[in-house]
PDB file of N, CA, C and O in Angstrom, chain B, residues numbered from 101:
ATOM      1  N   MET B 101      43.273 107.857 158.743  1.00  0.00           N
ATOM      2  CA  MET B 101      41.792 106.946 158.383  1.00  0.00           C
ATOM      3  C   MET B 101      41.109 106.342 159.314  1.00  0.00           C
ATOM      4  O   MET B 101      41.601 105.524 160.092  1.00  0.00           O
ATOM      5  N   LEU B 102      39.832 106.729 159.303  1.00  0.00           N
ATOM      6  CA  LEU B 102      38.660 106.529 160.592  1.00  0.00           C
ATOM      7  C   LEU B 102      38.633 104.997 160.891  1.00  0.00           C
ATOM      8  O   LEU B 102      38.599 104.114 160.034  1.00  0.00           O
ATOM      9  N   PRO B 103      38.651 104.832 162.161  1.00  0.00           N
ATOM     10  CA  PRO B 103      37.997 103.443 162.176  1.00  0.00           C
ATOM     11  C   PRO B 103      37.118 102.830 161.888  1.00  0.00           C
ATOM     12  O   PRO B 103      36.216 103.666 161.928  1.00  0.00           O
ATOM     13  N   ALA B 104      36.535 101.615 161.513  1.00  0.00           N
ATOM     14  CA  ALA B 104      35.047 101.315 161.010  1.00  0.00           C
ATOM     15  C   ALA B 104      34.127 101.860 162.081  1.00  0.00           C
ATOM     16  O   ALA B 104      33.201 102.609 161.769  1.00  0.00           O
ATOM     17  N   ASN B 105      34.333 101.539 163.217  1.00  0.00           N
ATOM     18  CA  ASN B 105      32.887 101.965 163.833  1.00  0.00           C
ATOM     19  C   ASN B 105      33.035 103.325 164.234  1.00  0.00           C
ATOM     20  O   ASN B 105      32.307 103.763 165.124  1.00  0.00           O
ATOM     21  N   ASN B 106      33.887 104.044 163.686  1.00  0.00           N
ATOM     22  CA  ASN B 106      33.231 105.370 163.617  1.00  0.00           C
ATOM     23  C   ASN B 106      32.110 106.070 163.501  1.00  0.00           C
ATOM     24  O   ASN B 106      31.775 105.729 162.366  1.00  0.00           O
ATOM     25  N   PRO B 107      31.015 107.055 163.988  1.00  0.00           N
ATOM     26  CA  PRO B 107      30.033 106.865 163.748  1.00  0.00           C
ATOM     27  C   PRO B 107      29.806 108.167 162.904  1.00  0.00           C
ATOM     28  O   PRO B 107      28.842 108.917 163.056  1.00  0.00           O
ATOM     29  N   LEU B 108      30.708 108.320 162.091  1.00  0.00           N
ATOM     30  CA  LEU B 108      30.509 109.634 161.258  1.00  0.00           C
ATOM     31  C   LEU B 108      29.752 109.263 160.382  1.00  0.00           C
ATOM     32  O   LEU B 108      29.616 108.041 160.315  1.00  0.00           O
ATOM     33  N   SER B 109      28.918 110.167 159.312  1.00  0.00           N
ATOM     34  CA  SER B 109      27.915 109.907 158.231  1.00  0.00           C
ATOM     35  C   SER B 109      29.004 109.771 157.161  1.00  0.00           C
ATOM     36  O   SER B 109      30.219 109.962 157.129  1.00  0.00           O
ATOM     37  N   ASP B 110      27.921 109.298 156.166  1.00  0.00           N
ATOM     38  CA  ASP B 110      29.022 109.239 154.621  1.00  0.00           C
ATOM     39  C   ASP B 110      29.184 110.322 154.066  1.00  0.00           C
ATOM     40  O   ASP B 110      30.121 110.343 153.268  1.00  0.00           O
ATOM     41  N   GLU B 111      28.348 111.679 154.246  1.00  0.00           N
ATOM     42  CA  GLU B 111      29.200 112.740 153.526  1.00  0.00           C
ATOM     43  C   GLU B 111      30.561 113.389 154.367  1.00  0.00           C
ATOM     44  O   GLU B 111      31.431 114.156 153.956  1.00  0.00           O
ATOM     45  N   SER B 112      30.337 112.639 155.960  1.00  0.00           N
ATOM     46  CA  SER B 112      31.625 113.074 156.545  1.00  0.00           C
ATOM     47  C   SER B 112      32.954 112.222 155.970  1.00  0.00           C
ATOM     48  O   SER B 112      34.061 112.756 156.043  1.00  0.00           O
ATOM     49  N   ARG B 113      32.830 111.087 155.486  1.00  0.00           N
ATOM     50  CA  ARG B 113      33.659 109.952 154.827  1.00  0.00           C
ATOM     51  C   ARG B 113      34.072 110.751 153.273  1.00  0.00           C
ATOM     52  O   ARG B 113      35.203 111.127 152.963  1.00  0.00           O
ATOM     53  N   GLN B 114      32.905 110.871 152.488  1.00  0.00           N
ATOM     54  CA  GLN B 114      33.208 111.781 151.200  1.00  0.00           C
ATOM     55  C   GLN B 114      34.049 112.875 151.355  1.00  0.00           C
ATOM     56  O   GLN B 114      35.076 113.105 150.717  1.00  0.00           O
ATOM     57  N   SER B 115      33.442 113.676 152.432  1.00  0.00           N
ATOM     58  CA  SER B 115      34.600 115.049 152.859  1.00  0.00           C
ATOM     59  C   SER B 115      36.292 114.146 153.074  1.00  0.00           C
ATOM     60  O   SER B 115      37.385 114.557 152.685  1.00  0.00           O
ATOM     61  N   GLU B 116      36.153 113.551 153.411  1.00  0.00           N
ATOM     62  CA  GLU B 116      37.579 112.754 153.996  1.00  0.00           C
ATOM     63  C   GLU B 116      38.312 112.421 152.620  1.00  0.00           C
ATOM     64  O   GLU B 116      39.437 112.851 152.363  1.00  0.00           O
ATOM     65  N   HIS B 117      37.477 111.514 151.652  1.00  0.00           N
ATOM     66  CA  HIS B 117      38.308 110.980 150.641  1.00  0.00           C
ATOM     67  C   HIS B 117      38.785 112.453 149.654  1.00  0.00           C
ATOM     68  O   HIS B 117      39.852 112.683 149.084  1.00  0.00           O
ATOM     69  N   VAL B 118      37.728 113.146 149.725  1.00  0.00           N
ATOM     70  CA  VAL B 118      38.079 114.407 149.077  1.00  0.00           C
ATOM     71  C   VAL B 118      39.261 115.150 149.355  1.00  0.00           C
ATOM     72  O   VAL B 118      40.122 115.371 148.504  1.00  0.00           O
ATOM     73  N   ALA B 119      39.327 115.637 150.833  1.00  0.00           N
ATOM     74  CA  ALA B 119      40.635 115.940 151.392  1.00  0.00           C
ATOM     75  C   ALA B 119      41.705 115.384 151.096  1.00  0.00           C
ATOM     76  O   ALA B 119      42.750 115.944 150.762  1.00  0.00           O
ATOM     77  N   ASN B 120      41.428 113.829 151.242  1.00  0.00           N
ATOM     78  CA  ASN B 120      43.104 113.059 150.871  1.00  0.00           C
ATOM     79  C   ASN B 120      43.804 113.188 149.648  1.00  0.00           C
ATOM     80  O   ASN B 120      44.993 113.370 149.386  1.00  0.00           O
ATOM     81  N   ASN B 121      42.284 112.983 148.624  1.00  0.00           N
ATOM     82  CA  ASN B 121      42.766 112.989 147.380  1.00  0.00           C
ATOM     83  C   ASN B 121      43.304 114.542 146.789  1.00  0.00           C
ATOM     84  O   ASN B 121      43.524 114.613 145.580  1.00  0.00           O
ATOM     85  N   MET B 122      43.469 115.508 147.456  1.00  0.00           N
ATOM     86  CA  MET B 122      43.601 117.078 147.116  1.00  0.00           C
ATOM     87  C   MET B 122      44.596 117.473 146.901  1.00  0.00           C
ATOM     88  O   MET B 122      45.395 116.946 147.676  1.00  0.00           O
ATOM     89  N   SER B 123      45.168 118.300 146.105  1.00  0.00           N
ATOM     90  CA  SER B 123      46.827 118.582 146.223  1.00  0.00           C
ATOM     91  C   SER B 123      46.789 119.613 147.373  1.00  0.00           C
ATOM     92  O   SER B 123      45.896 120.459 147.346  1.00  0.00           O
ATOM     93  N   MET B 124      47.777 119.608 148.482  1.00  0.00           N
ATOM     94  CA  MET B 124      48.059 120.483 149.268  1.00  0.00           C
ATOM     95  C   MET B 124      48.654 121.960 148.748  1.00  0.00           C
ATOM     96  O   MET B 124      49.782 122.187 148.309  1.00  0.00           O
ATOM     97  N   ASP B 125      47.408 123.005 148.956  1.00  0.00           N
ATOM     98  CA  ASP B 125      47.827 124.450 149.082  1.00  0.00           C
ATOM     99  C   ASP B 125      49.430 125.190 149.161  1.00  0.00           C
ATOM    100  O   ASP B 125      50.034 125.475 150.196  1.00  0.00           O
ATOM    101  N   LYS B 126      49.685 125.304 148.386  1.00  0.00           N
ATOM    102  CA  LYS B 126      51.643 125.492 148.569  1.00  0.00           C
ATOM    103  C   LYS B 126      52.237 127.277 148.788  1.00  0.00           C
ATOM    104  O   LYS B 126      53.283 127.922 148.717  1.00  0.00           O
ATOM    105  N   THR B 127      50.747 127.481 149.093  1.00  0.00           N
ATOM    106  CA  THR B 127      51.103 129.328 149.132  1.00  0.00           C
ATOM    107  C   THR B 127      51.677 129.567 150.564  1.00  0.00           C
ATOM    108  O   THR B 127      51.518 129.124 151.702  1.00  0.00           O
ATOM    109  N   ILE B 128      52.514 130.608 149.836  1.00  0.00           N
ATOM    110  CA  ILE B 128      53.599 131.425 151.246  1.00  0.00           C
ATOM    111  C   ILE B 128      52.480 132.313 151.374  1.00  0.00           C
ATOM    112  O   ILE B 128      51.837 132.690 150.395  1.00  0.00           O
ATOM    113  N   ARG B 129      52.216 132.676 152.616  1.00  0.00           N
ATOM    114  CA  ARG B 129      51.661 133.665 153.455  1.00  0.00           C
ATOM    115  C   ARG B 129      52.714 134.532 153.988  1.00  0.00           C
ATOM    116  O   ARG B 129      53.543 133.838 154.576  1.00  0.00           O
ATOM    117  N   LYS B 130      53.017 135.819 154.014  1.00  0.00           N
ATOM    118  CA  LYS B 130      53.986 136.447 155.266  1.00  0.00           C
ATOM    119  C   LYS B 130      52.779 137.670 155.798  1.00  0.00           C
ATOM    120  O   LYS B 130      52.074 138.508 155.236  1.00  0.00           O
ATOM    121  N   PHE B 131      52.924 137.394 156.646  1.00  0.00           N
ATOM    122  CA  PHE B 131      52.084 138.471 158.124  1.00  0.00           C
ATOM    123  C   PHE B 131      53.063 138.949 158.103  1.00  0.00           C
ATOM    124  O   PHE B 131      54.153 138.582 157.665  1.00  0.00           O
ATOM    125  N   GLN B 132      52.422 140.628 159.032  1.00  0.00           N
ATOM    126  CA  GLN B 132      52.906 141.681 159.723  1.00  0.00           C
ATOM    127  C   GLN B 132      52.853 141.087 161.116  1.00  0.00           C
ATOM    128  O   GLN B 132      53.985 141.087 161.601  1.00  0.00           O
ATOM    129  N   SER B 133      51.785 140.493 162.072  1.00  0.00           N
ATOM    130  CA  SER B 133      51.819 140.366 163.031  1.00  0.00           C
ATOM    131  C   SER B 133      51.484 138.849 163.388  1.00  0.00           C
ATOM    132  O   SER B 133      51.164 138.164 162.416  1.00  0.00           O
ATOM    133  N   HIS B 134      51.503 138.313 164.440  1.00  0.00           N
ATOM    134  CA  HIS B 134      51.150 137.042 164.751  1.00  0.00           C
ATOM    135  C   HIS B 134      49.708 137.080 165.237  1.00  0.00           C
ATOM    136  O   HIS B 134      49.038 136.053 165.126  1.00  0.00           O
ATOM    137  N   ALA B 135      49.190 138.145 165.750  1.00  0.00           N
ATOM    138  CA  ALA B 135      47.438 138.344 165.540  1.00  0.00           C
ATOM    139  C   ALA B 135      47.186 138.293 164.418  1.00  0.00           C
ATOM    140  O   ALA B 135      46.368 137.379 164.316  1.00  0.00           O
ATOM    141  N   GLU B 136      47.403 138.773 163.321  1.00  0.00           N
ATOM    142  CA  GLU B 136      47.050 138.891 162.117  1.00  0.00           C
ATOM    143  C   GLU B 136      47.295 137.214 161.204  1.00  0.00           C
ATOM    144  O   GLU B 136      46.605 136.624 160.373  1.00  0.00           O
ATOM    145  N   GLN B 137      48.448 136.938 161.786  1.00  0.00           N
ATOM    146  CA  GLN B 137      48.279 135.255 161.205  1.00  0.00           C
ATOM    147  C   GLN B 137      47.343 134.677 161.706  1.00  0.00           C
ATOM    148  O   GLN B 137      46.546 134.193 160.901  1.00  0.00           O
ATOM    149  N   LYS B 138      47.109 134.525 162.899  1.00  0.00           N
ATOM    150  CA  LYS B 138      46.044 133.781 164.183  1.00  0.00           C
ATOM    151  C   LYS B 138      44.553 134.048 163.253  1.00  0.00           C
ATOM    152  O   LYS B 138      43.712 133.211 162.925  1.00  0.00           O
ATOM    153  N   ALA B 139      44.576 135.022 163.071  1.00  0.00           N
ATOM    154  CA  ALA B 139      43.321 135.633 162.440  1.00  0.00           C
ATOM    155  C   ALA B 139      42.653 134.857 161.166  1.00  0.00           C
ATOM    156  O   ALA B 139      41.482 134.497 161.044  1.00  0.00           O
ATOM    157  N   GLU B 140      43.834 134.692 160.176  1.00  0.00           N
ATOM    158  CA  GLU B 140      43.822 134.507 158.942  1.00  0.00           C
ATOM    159  C   GLU B 140      43.612 132.596 159.273  1.00  0.00           C
ATOM    160  O   GLU B 140      42.713 132.003 158.678  1.00  0.00           O
ATOM    161  N   THR B 141      44.529 131.846 160.240  1.00  0.00           N
ATOM    162  CA  THR B 141      43.743 130.598 160.295  1.00  0.00           C
ATOM    163  C   THR B 141      42.574 130.457 160.810  1.00  0.00           C
ATOM    164  O   THR B 141      41.877 129.587 160.289  1.00  0.00           O
ATOM    165  N   TYR B 142      42.086 131.106 161.769  1.00  0.00           N
ATOM    166  CA  TYR B 142      40.747 131.294 162.024  1.00  0.00           C
ATOM    167  C   TYR B 142      39.718 131.164 161.182  1.00  0.00           C
ATOM    168  O   TYR B 142      38.710 130.457 161.153  1.00  0.00           O
ATOM    169  N   ARG B 143      40.324 132.253 160.294  1.00  0.00           N
ATOM    170  CA  ARG B 143      38.803 132.437 159.017  1.00  0.00           C
ATOM    171  C   ARG B 143      39.372 131.114 158.538  1.00  0.00           C
ATOM    172  O   ARG B 143      38.444 130.314 158.417  1.00  0.00           O
ATOM    173  N   TYR B 144      40.228 130.722 158.306  1.00  0.00           N
ATOM    174  CA  TYR B 144      40.363 129.451 157.152  1.00  0.00           C
ATOM    175  C   TYR B 144      39.685 128.517 157.836  1.00  0.00           C
ATOM    176  O   TYR B 144      38.876 127.961 157.093  1.00  0.00           O
ATOM    177  N   TRP B 145      39.666 128.004 159.207  1.00  0.00           N
ATOM    178  CA  TRP B 145      38.945 126.926 159.435  1.00  0.00           C
ATOM    179  C   TRP B 145      37.480 126.979 159.578  1.00  0.00           C
ATOM    180  O   TRP B 145      36.720 126.011 159.544  1.00  0.00           O
ATOM    181  N   ARG B 146      37.108 128.462 159.775  1.00  0.00           N
ATOM    182  CA  ARG B 146      35.465 128.343 159.729  1.00  0.00           C
ATOM    183  C   ARG B 146      34.898 128.483 158.281  1.00  0.00           C
ATOM    184  O   ARG B 146      33.725 128.754 158.024  1.00  0.00           O
ATOM    185  N   SER B 147      35.815 128.277 157.440  1.00  0.00           N
ATOM    186  CA  SER B 147      35.711 128.562 156.159  1.00  0.00           C
ATOM    187  C   SER B 147      35.137 127.049 155.949  1.00  0.00           C
ATOM    188  O   SER B 147      34.068 126.890 155.360  1.00  0.00           O
ATOM    189  N   ARG B 148      35.728 126.176 156.346  1.00  0.00           N
ATOM    190  CA  ARG B 148      36.064 124.679 155.890  1.00  0.00           C
ATOM    191  C   ARG B 148      34.702 124.008 156.595  1.00  0.00           C
ATOM    192  O   ARG B 148      34.268 124.503 157.635  1.00  0.00           O
ATOM    193  N   PRO B 149      34.135 123.002 156.051  1.00  0.00           N
ATOM    194  CA  PRO B 149      32.853 122.253 156.454  1.00  0.00           C
ATOM    195  C   PRO B 149      32.834 121.917 157.671  1.00  0.00           C
ATOM    196  O   PRO B 149      33.978 121.826 158.115  1.00  0.00           O
ATOM    197  N   PRO B 150      31.812 121.626 158.625  1.00  0.00           N
ATOM    198  CA  PRO B 150      32.288 120.920 160.230  1.00  0.00           C
ATOM    199  C   PRO B 150      32.540 119.674 159.855  1.00  0.00           C
ATOM    200  O   PRO B 150      33.449 119.177 160.520  1.00  0.00           O
ATOM    201  N   ALA B 151      32.047 118.912 158.975  1.00  0.00           N
ATOM    202  CA  ALA B 151      32.946 117.671 158.554  1.00  0.00           C
ATOM    203  C   ALA B 151      34.286 117.498 158.473  1.00  0.00           C
ATOM    204  O   ALA B 151      34.734 116.377 158.715  1.00  0.00           O
ATOM    205  N   GLU B 152      35.001 118.367 158.188  1.00  0.00           N
ATOM    206  CA  GLU B 152      36.373 118.668 157.665  1.00  0.00           C
ATOM    207  C   GLU B 152      36.993 118.882 158.900  1.00  0.00           C
ATOM    208  O   GLU B 152      37.999 118.285 159.281  1.00  0.00           O
ATOM    209  N   ARG B 153      36.268 119.900 159.640  1.00  0.00           N
ATOM    210  CA  ARG B 153      37.233 120.558 160.970  1.00  0.00           C
ATOM    211  C   ARG B 153      37.117 118.981 161.898  1.00  0.00           C
ATOM    212  O   ARG B 153      38.088 118.564 162.530  1.00  0.00           O
ATOM    213  N   PHE B 154      36.180 118.451 161.862  1.00  0.00           N
ATOM    214  CA  PHE B 154      36.192 117.495 162.653  1.00  0.00           C
ATOM    215  C   PHE B 154      37.342 116.302 162.524  1.00  0.00           C
ATOM    216  O   PHE B 154      38.064 115.778 163.372  1.00  0.00           O
ATOM    217  N   LEU B 155      37.183 116.084 160.973  1.00  0.00           N
ATOM    218  CA  LEU B 155      38.406 115.067 160.956  1.00  0.00           C
ATOM    219  C   LEU B 155      39.899 115.849 161.134  1.00  0.00           C
ATOM    220  O   LEU B 155      40.908 115.145 161.155  1.00  0.00           O
ATOM    221  N   ALA B 156      39.965 116.673 161.205  1.00  0.00           N
ATOM    222  CA  ALA B 156      41.238 117.194 161.418  1.00  0.00           C
ATOM    223  C   ALA B 156      41.650 117.049 162.705  1.00  0.00           C
ATOM    224  O   ALA B 156      42.767 116.755 163.130  1.00  0.00           O
ATOM    225  N   VAL B 157      40.336 117.356 163.460  1.00  0.00           N
ATOM    226  CA  VAL B 157      40.323 117.194 165.020  1.00  0.00           C
ATOM    227  C   VAL B 157      40.882 115.711 165.116  1.00  0.00           C
ATOM    228  O   VAL B 157      41.991 115.428 165.569  1.00  0.00           O
ATOM    229  N   TRP B 158      39.996 114.848 164.648  1.00  0.00           N
ATOM    230  CA  TRP B 158      40.202 113.493 164.830  1.00  0.00           C
ATOM    231  C   TRP B 158      41.601 112.755 164.706  1.00  0.00           C
ATOM    232  O   TRP B 158      42.186 111.993 165.476  1.00  0.00           O
ATOM    233  N   GLU B 159      42.034 113.437 163.014  1.00  0.00           N
ATOM    234  CA  GLU B 159      43.722 113.276 162.951  1.00  0.00           C
ATOM    235  C   GLU B 159      44.672 113.785 163.813  1.00  0.00           C
ATOM    236  O   GLU B 159      45.507 113.069 164.366  1.00  0.00           O
ATOM    237  N   ALA B 160      44.597 114.941 163.955  1.00  0.00           N
ATOM    238  CA  ALA B 160      45.537 115.439 165.386  1.00  0.00           C
ATOM    239  C   ALA B 160      45.478 114.584 166.391  1.00  0.00           C
ATOM    240  O   ALA B 160      46.576 114.169 166.759  1.00  0.00           O
ATOM    241  N   THR B 161      44.408 114.124 167.042  1.00  0.00           N
ATOM    242  CA  THR B 161      44.338 113.298 168.122  1.00  0.00           C
ATOM    243  C   THR B 161      44.875 112.175 167.789  1.00  0.00           C
ATOM    244  O   THR B 161      45.435 111.716 168.785  1.00  0.00           O
ATOM    245  N   ALA B 162      44.990 111.492 166.887  1.00  0.00           N
ATOM    246  CA  ALA B 162      45.075 109.948 166.651  1.00  0.00           C
ATOM    247  C   ALA B 162      46.541 110.281 166.627  1.00  0.00           C
ATOM    248  O   ALA B 162      47.158 109.476 167.324  1.00  0.00           O
ATOM    249  N   ALA B 163      47.491 111.389 165.945  1.00  0.00           N
ATOM    250  CA  ALA B 163      48.779 111.535 165.469  1.00  0.00           C
ATOM    251  C   ALA B 163      49.408 111.850 167.069  1.00  0.00           C
ATOM    252  O   ALA B 163      50.484 111.325 167.358  1.00  0.00           O
ATOM    253  N   ALA B 164      48.826 112.568 167.910  1.00  0.00           N
ATOM    254  CA  ALA B 164      49.164 112.813 168.810  1.00  0.00           C
ATOM    255  C   ALA B 164      49.231 111.602 169.546  1.00  0.00           C
ATOM    256  O   ALA B 164      50.366 111.432 169.992  1.00  0.00           O
ATOM    257  N   TYR B 165      48.229 110.462 169.915  1.00  0.00           N
ATOM    258  CA  TYR B 165      48.697 109.273 170.600  1.00  0.00           C
ATOM    259  C   TYR B 165      49.410 108.776 169.879  1.00  0.00           C
ATOM    260  O   TYR B 165      50.386 108.816 170.628  1.00  0.00           O
ATOM    261  N   ALA B 166      49.787 108.298 168.982  1.00  0.00           N
ATOM    262  CA  ALA B 166      50.837 107.644 168.138  1.00  0.00           C
ATOM    263  C   ALA B 166      52.262 108.314 168.466  1.00  0.00           C
ATOM    264  O   ALA B 166      53.268 107.610 168.551  1.00  0.00           O
ATOM    265  N   PHE B 167      52.303 109.757 168.651  1.00  0.00           N
ATOM    266  CA  PHE B 167      53.235 110.465 168.959  1.00  0.00           C
ATOM    267  C   PHE B 167      54.120 110.116 170.458  1.00  0.00           C
ATOM    268  O   PHE B 167      55.318 109.945 170.687  1.00  0.00           O
ATOM    269  N   LYS B 168      53.175 110.110 171.121  1.00  0.00           N
ATOM    270  CA  LYS B 168      53.428 109.584 172.529  1.00  0.00           C
ATOM    271  C   LYS B 168      53.442 108.156 172.816  1.00  0.00           C
ATOM    272  O   LYS B 168      53.833 107.823 173.935  1.00  0.00           O
ATOM    273  N   GLY B 169      53.116 107.345 172.070  1.00  0.00           N
ATOM    274  CA  GLY B 169      53.367 105.746 171.756  1.00  0.00           C
ATOM    275  C   GLY B 169      52.003 105.020 172.435  1.00  0.00           C
ATOM    276  O   GLY B 169      51.819 103.840 172.732  1.00  0.00           O
ATOM    277  N   VAL B 170      51.313 105.940 172.534  1.00  0.00           N
ATOM    278  CA  VAL B 170      50.019 104.951 172.787  1.00  0.00           C
ATOM    279  C   VAL B 170      49.086 104.902 171.946  1.00  0.00           C
ATOM    280  O   VAL B 170      48.725 105.836 171.231  1.00  0.00           O
ATOM    281  N   GLN B 171      48.372 103.164 171.993  1.00  0.00           N
ATOM    282  CA  GLN B 171      47.452 103.088 171.456  1.00  0.00           C
ATOM    283  C   GLN B 171      46.027 103.589 171.676  1.00  0.00           C
ATOM    284  O   GLN B 171      45.404 103.293 172.695  1.00  0.00           O
ATOM    285  N   TYR B 172      45.392 104.543 170.463  1.00  0.00           N
ATOM    286  CA  TYR B 172      44.157 105.260 170.842  1.00  0.00           C
ATOM    287  C   TYR B 172      43.101 104.162 170.831  1.00  0.00           C
ATOM    288  O   TYR B 172      43.137 103.291 169.962  1.00  0.00           O
ATOM    289  N   ASP B 173      42.139 104.182 171.796  1.00  0.00           N
ATOM    290  CA  ASP B 173      41.186 103.255 171.818  1.00  0.00           C
ATOM    291  C   ASP B 173      40.100 104.514 171.595  1.00  0.00           C
ATOM    292  O   ASP B 173      39.999 105.461 172.376  1.00  0.00           O
ATOM    293  N   PRO B 174      39.396 104.358 170.512  1.00  0.00           N
ATOM    294  CA  PRO B 174      37.828 105.056 170.322  1.00  0.00           C
ATOM    295  C   PRO B 174      37.018 104.938 171.031  1.00  0.00           C
ATOM    296  O   PRO B 174      36.234 105.866 171.229  1.00  0.00           O
ATOM    297  N   THR B 175      36.886 103.464 171.825  1.00  0.00           N
ATOM    298  CA  THR B 175      35.836 103.192 172.555  1.00  0.00           C
ATOM    299  C   THR B 175      35.965 103.175 173.905  1.00  0.00           C
ATOM    300  O   THR B 175      35.013 102.830 174.604  1.00  0.00           O
ATOM    301  N   ARG B 176      37.081 103.523 174.408  1.00  0.00           N
ATOM    302  CA  ARG B 176      37.305 103.642 175.867  1.00  0.00           C
ATOM    303  C   ARG B 176      36.827 104.829 176.396  1.00  0.00           C
ATOM    304  O   ARG B 176      37.245 105.878 175.907  1.00  0.00           O
ATOM    305  N   ARG B 177      35.616 104.874 177.776  1.00  0.00           N
ATOM    306  CA  ARG B 177      35.211 105.873 178.176  1.00  0.00           C
ATOM    307  C   ARG B 177      36.055 106.815 178.870  1.00  0.00           C
ATOM    308  O   ARG B 177      37.228 106.477 179.034  1.00  0.00           O
ATOM    309  N   SER B 178      35.793 107.588 179.173  1.00  0.00           N
ATOM    310  CA  SER B 178      36.640 108.653 180.078  1.00  0.00           C
ATOM    311  C   SER B 178      36.465 108.291 181.543  1.00  0.00           C
ATOM    312  O   SER B 178      35.333 108.070 181.972  1.00  0.00           O
ATOM    313  N   GLU B 179      37.585 108.215 182.369  1.00  0.00           N
ATOM    314  CA  GLU B 179      37.349 107.858 183.685  1.00  0.00           C
ATOM    315  C   GLU B 179      37.088 109.017 184.816  1.00  0.00           C
ATOM    316  O   GLU B 179      37.240 108.990 186.037  1.00  0.00           O
ATOM    317  N   ALA B 180      36.709 109.881 184.067  1.00  0.00           N
ATOM    318  CA  ALA B 180      35.978 111.084 185.209  1.00  0.00           C
ATOM    319  C   ALA B 180      34.766 110.580 185.586  1.00  0.00           C
ATOM    320  O   ALA B 180      34.125 109.744 184.948  1.00  0.00           O
ATOM    321  N   THR B 181      34.377 111.200 186.857  1.00  0.00           N
ATOM    322  CA  THR B 181      33.194 110.819 187.441  1.00  0.00           C
ATOM    323  C   THR B 181      32.408 112.112 187.730  1.00  0.00           C
ATOM    324  O   THR B 181      32.990 112.966 188.399  1.00  0.00           O
ATOM    325  N   LEU B 182      31.281 112.333 187.349  1.00  0.00           N
ATOM    326  CA  LEU B 182      30.494 113.710 187.371  1.00  0.00           C
ATOM    327  C   LEU B 182      29.613 113.176 188.455  1.00  0.00           C
ATOM    328  O   LEU B 182      28.855 112.207 188.459  1.00  0.00           O
ATOM    329  N   THR B 183      29.913 114.072 189.385  1.00  0.00           N
ATOM    330  CA  THR B 183      28.858 114.238 190.853  1.00  0.00           C
ATOM    331  C   THR B 183      27.922 115.699 190.518  1.00  0.00           C
ATOM    332  O   THR B 183      28.219 116.646 189.790  1.00  0.00           O
ATOM    333  N   ARG B 184      26.936 115.512 191.187  1.00  0.00           N
ATOM    334  CA  ARG B 184      26.265 116.869 191.042  1.00  0.00           C
ATOM    335  C   ARG B 184      25.847 117.136 193.160  1.00  0.00           C
ATOM    336  O   ARG B 184      25.369 116.352 193.980  1.00  0.00           O
ATOM    337  N   VAL B 185      26.268 118.395 193.275  1.00  0.00           N
ATOM    338  CA  VAL B 185      25.515 118.734 194.624  1.00  0.00           C
ATOM    339  C   VAL B 185      24.646 118.882 194.501  1.00  0.00           C
ATOM    340  O   VAL B 185      24.315 119.030 193.325  1.00  0.00           O
ATOM    341  N   GLN B 186      23.527 118.971 195.579  1.00  0.00           N
ATOM    342  CA  GLN B 186      22.545 119.850 195.416  1.00  0.00           C
ATOM    343  C   GLN B 186      22.043 120.406 196.875  1.00  0.00           C
ATOM    344  O   GLN B 186      21.362 119.773 197.682  1.00  0.00           O
ATOM    345  N   ARG B 187      22.409 121.389 196.981  1.00  0.00           N
ATOM    346  CA  ARG B 187      22.116 122.081 198.575  1.00  0.00           C
ATOM    347  C   ARG B 187      20.744 122.234 199.006  1.00  0.00           C
ATOM    348  O   ARG B 187      19.800 122.238 198.217  1.00  0.00           O
ATOM    349  N   THR B 188      20.631 122.363 200.297  1.00  0.00           N
ATOM    350  CA  THR B 188      19.286 122.595 200.667  1.00  0.00           C
ATOM    351  C   THR B 188      18.903 124.191 200.780  1.00  0.00           C
ATOM    352  O   THR B 188      19.630 125.018 201.330  1.00  0.00           O
ATOM    353  N   ARG B 189      18.120 124.370 200.399  1.00  0.00           N
ATOM    354  CA  ARG B 189      17.527 125.911 200.681  1.00  0.00           C
ATOM    355  C   ARG B 189      17.314 126.222 202.057  1.00  0.00           C
ATOM    356  O   ARG B 189      16.710 125.427 202.778  1.00  0.00           O
ATOM    357  N   GLY B 190      17.783 127.378 202.515  1.00  0.00           N
ATOM    358  CA  GLY B 190      17.721 127.623 204.103  1.00  0.00           C
ATOM    359  C   GLY B 190      18.668 128.386 204.989  1.00  0.00           C
ATOM    360  O   GLY B 190      18.453 128.466 206.198  1.00  0.00           O
TER     361      GLY B 190
END
C-alpha cells in the first residue's frame, strides 16, 4: 500500500486498487531458453500501463527495505552531492 503522502494521481491509485483485486494469472509457460523467457517478461511489462509499472517498482522497493529490516522513508533525500566542474578554454 502506498503512503498517504505519495504524489501518485488518482488514476494510479485506481490502477493499484484494480491490481490488488484481480486474481493472479496462474498460467505456466515453458521456454526453450533464458533469452526467450527474458523477452517475454520484457514484453509483459511493456504491455502494462506506466502507473502499474511504477507501482510494481514501488512495492518491490518497499519489500526490499522491509527484507533488510530498514524502515523506508520516502521523504528522505539522497545524500549524494552533485558537483559541476567547468573547465576554462585554452
